[in-house]
VOGU-3710 file (C-alpha; in Angstrom, 3 decimals, decimal comma):
1> maklvllntr> -41,442/86,481/9,705  -41,820/88,718/12,438  -39,461/91,507/13,888  -35,693/90,742/13,191  -32,387/90,958/14,846  -29,904/90,237/12,707  -28,005/87,282/14,187  -27,579/84,800/11,449  -27,693/86,470/8,113  -25,423/84,316/5,869
11> ifagaadltg> -23,821/85,943/2,859  -22,327/83,591/-0,291  -20,376/85,458/-3,034  -19,169/83,447/-5,878  -17,463/80,193/-4,461  -17,070/81,635/-0,745  -19,513/81,605/2,207  -18,446/85,244/4,069  -20,596/84,593/6,898  -18,016/83,825/9,704
21> nsnqvemsse> -16,032/86,674/8,701  -18,833/89,559/8,252  -20,672/91,484/10,778  -22,325/93,868/7,948  -24,230/93,667/5,073  -26,276/96,024/2,956  -28,241/95,927/-0,026  -29,695/99,014/-2,347  -31,443/99,011/-5,265  -32,701/101,826/-7,160
31> veekdvtafq> -34,405/103,082/-10,558  -33,335/106,641/-12,392  -36,378/108,654/-12,483  -36,754/110,161/-15,934  -39,063/113,489/-16,109  -41,121/113,354/-19,106  -43,417/116,257/-17,962  -45,369/118,044/-20,891  -46,980/121,047/-21,366  -50,911/120,639/-20,546
41> aagsggwkdl> -50,261/117,166/-19,473  -54,722/116,005/-19,240  -55,141/115,729/-15,653  -51,650/116,437/-14,226  -52,749/119,417/-12,028  -49,057/120,679/-11,801  -47,529/117,344/-11,033  -44,264/116,018/-12,803  -44,891/112,924/-14,890  -42,094/110,444/-14,374
51> igglastkis> -40,818/106,887/-15,847  -38,316/104,951/-14,886  -34,983/104,685/-16,369  -31,521/102,567/-15,687  -31,784/100,119/-12,559  -29,014/99,577/-10,499  -27,979/97,321/-7,457  -25,376/97,887/-4,698  -24,185/95,417/-1,904  -21,625/96,473/0,695
61> asgqweattn> -20,345/94,336/3,207  -17,516/94,065/6,262  -16,274/92,026/8,718  -12,930/90,709/9,924  -10,238/90,307/7,788  -8,312/86,740/7,093  -5,713/85,627/4,679  -5,252/81,852/5,081  -4,596/79,732/1,924  -8,681/78,602/1,932
71> aqsidpttwd> -10,383/79,655/-1,119  -13,479/80,544/1,548  -11,252/83,168/3,393  -12,004/86,835/2,780  -8,546/88,045/1,474  -8,199/85,484/-1,459  -11,507/84,840/-2,492  -11,962/88,969/-2,803  -8,816/89,612/-4,346  -9,280/86,882/-6,959
81> nltalrqqpw> -12,557/88,126/-8,358  -11,762/91,666/-7,576  -8,129/91,531/-10,287  -10,107/89,374/-12,742  -13,339/91,679/-12,956  -15,528/88,924/-12,241  -19,351/89,396/-12,172  -20,641/86,875/-9,844  -23,406/85,617/-7,762  -24,217/86,963/-4,588
91> tiapettavg> -26,953/85,438/-2,440  -28,068/86,790/0,930  -30,332/85,044/3,629  -31,394/87,161/6,324  -32,079/84,529/9,232  -31,724/80,659/8,107  -31,147/78,494/4,677  -33,552/75,760/4,915  -35,312/75,275/1,987  -38,190/77,594/0,938
101> dlayftkalr> -36,517/80,474/3,062  -36,435/83,879/2,017  -33,428/84,877/0,047  -32,187/88,205/-2,071  -29,759/87,654/-4,481  -28,014/89,046/-8,009  -25,260/89,164/-9,941  -22,725/91,622/-9,279  -19,034/92,733/-10,108  -16,556/93,363/-7,034
111> ttykigdavg> -15,854/96,890/-7,378  -13,808/98,068/-3,869  -11,817/96,187/-1,468  -10,540/97,883/1,891  -8,213/96,448/4,397  -6,215/97,834/7,650  -6,626/99,713/10,657  -4,940/101,465/13,395  -2,317/99,090/15,845  -4,360/96,906/18,532
121> evapwegeat> -7,568/96,910/16,342  -8,857/93,696/15,051  -7,835/93,886/11,020  -11,547/94,681/9,106  -12,031/94,529/5,615  -14,941/96,493/3,753  -16,035/95,468/0,251  -18,433/96,740/-2,634  -20,045/95,080/-5,491  -22,355/96,837/-8,095
131> gsslllrgvi> -25,302/94,586/-9,629  -25,391/93,620/-13,387  -29,071/92,101/-12,626  -32,022/92,550/-10,832  -31,856/92,323/-6,957  -34,430/88,955/-6,664  -36,492/88,185/-3,882  -36,791/84,778/-3,695  -35,795/81,579/-1,667  -33,429/79,200/-0,684
141> ahppatarta> -33,518/76,382/-3,166  -30,638/74,081/-1,544  -29,182/74,279/1,976  -25,270/74,919/2,144  -24,579/72,326/4,738  -25,988/69,467/3,156  -23,142/67,251/1,902  -24,353/65,811/-1,687  -22,173/62,416/-2,919  -24,341/60,877/-5,483
151> ngtgtginlg> -26,622/61,912/-8,344  -29,753/63,651/-7,191  -32,945/66,301/-6,669  -33,426/68,585/-4,222  -36,952/69,667/-3,245  -39,851/71,029/-5,004  -40,663/74,794/-4,469  -43,996/75,868/-5,638  -42,951/79,501/-7,160  -45,468/79,675/-9,723
161> alsstqrlya> -45,758/80,156/-13,625  -43,847/82,301/-15,621  -46,009/84,706/-17,552  -44,373/85,695/-21,258  -42,674/89,089/-19,578  -41,141/86,958/-16,491  -37,782/85,078/-15,758  -37,067/82,539/-13,243  -33,338/83,407/-11,705  -31,002/81,313/-9,965
171> slhvlslsgt> -27,599/81,513/-7,965  -25,337/78,597/-7,362  -22,787/78,599/-4,788  -20,535/75,687/-4,952  -18,500/76,235/-1,659  -16,479/72,983/-1,283  -15,597/70,025/-3,695  -13,548/67,074/-2,477  -12,579/63,667/-3,907  -9,982/62,344/-6,304
181> stptitvrve> -10,329/61,937/-10,040  -11,180/65,253/-10,712  -14,846/65,396/-8,313  -17,143/67,460/-10,434  -20,850/68,524/-9,963  -23,335/69,925/-12,649  -26,592/71,561/-11,426  -29,386/72,119/-13,089  -33,073/73,888/-12,595  -36,213/71,316/-13,389
191> ssadnifgsp> -39,735/72,562/-13,673  -42,620/70,338/-13,120  -46,811/70,876/-13,386  -47,316/69,013/-9,721  -44,903/68,443/-6,369  -44,631/65,015/-7,722  -41,940/65,825/-10,644  -43,251/62,831/-12,662  -41,914/64,187/-15,830  -39,947/66,815/-15,087
201> ttratfsast> -38,362/69,389/-17,495  -35,202/70,548/-17,612  -35,110/74,713/-17,738  -31,354/75,578/-17,131  -28,049/73,755/-16,677  -25,271/75,563/-14,955  -21,865/75,175/-16,248  -19,879/71,922/-14,505  -18,085/72,953/-11,511  -14,382/71,910/-10,560
211> qadtasrgqf> -12,357/72,580/-7,995  -9,580/74,046/-10,414  -12,053/76,578/-11,833  -13,036/79,130/-9,014  -15,508/80,925/-11,673  -17,244/77,552/-12,452  -18,223/77,500/-8,822  -20,197/80,826/-8,834  -22,810/81,154/-11,371  -26,091/82,761/-12,372
221> vnvtgpitda> -28,704/81,888/-14,841  -32,281/82,510/-15,825  -35,001/81,034/-17,864  -37,552/82,968/-20,089  -41,043/82,625/-19,904  -43,782/81,860/-20,451  -43,337/78,340/-18,451  -46,951/76,781/-17,142  -45,297/74,827/-14,459  -45,715/75,938/-11,075
231> wwrlawtvsg> -43,185/73,746/-9,254  -39,673/74,005/-9,311  -36,300/72,168/-7,806  -32,570/71,418/-8,422  -31,169/68,104/-9,786  -27,601/67,383/-9,634  -24,740/65,160/-11,304  -21,866/64,262/-9,657  -18,400/62,748/-10,988  -15,365/61,768/-9,311
241> ttpsflftsa> -14,059/58,980/-6,769  -15,622/59,470/-3,422  -16,594/62,806/-4,464  -18,552/65,435/-1,542  -19,912/68,794/-2,465  -21,727/71,715/-0,317  -23,616/74,049/-2,427  -26,437/76,377/-2,212  -28,747/78,092/-4,421  -31,718/80,882/-4,627
251> lgia> -34,521/80,733/-6,795  -36,778/83,863/-7,860  -39,219/84,987/-10,624  -39,166/88,617/-11,724
//
């Protein structure tokens, strides 16, 4: 990827696509430094000896405030997650959201929400979330604009195998559901030894996502290694009458 002017950054939080109402987003991650310097530390030459302590992640975003009845709107989705003290996935794609494109994601708790400004100004919003998981550097596993109306599988991605100390992490954002007879989608993570996926193994299954349960539409899971399979993909099962779903997801190993 060449040097980038931020024009098309995509921001997903829980069940909401915040992109159209946002004009700023920042992510940061840090590790506490713990001083374990001892007398006569061999070869220290007078330098401190440090080890890593607790790690933390912070997300901040802002943009134009909106408060329609649409669950995708800034005010209802932020208020719902803030007052429910809900940890939810955040996925941020710096440029585009095709399968395999770069994405950063984590699970975070909404911690601040600020709205309002002077007369005559465009109504703004500002918010922050504090991570309760690693900040992952991964890839988009499913594009947000592709509607799914039947059971299916996604594109395989060669992310690599997991060692005994690694995990695969996955975010899920179910952005819209339509249909009758309680439309439901259940998404799972599969792995395979090759890109054929002749005998895929289900590694994790998200809870079923429904229209009524907003929390079920934003989920975060992880898979513990070791796993020798190097190829990964999403698969899904849908139910209901004339169902249609828009969702996006990211995968990453750490």
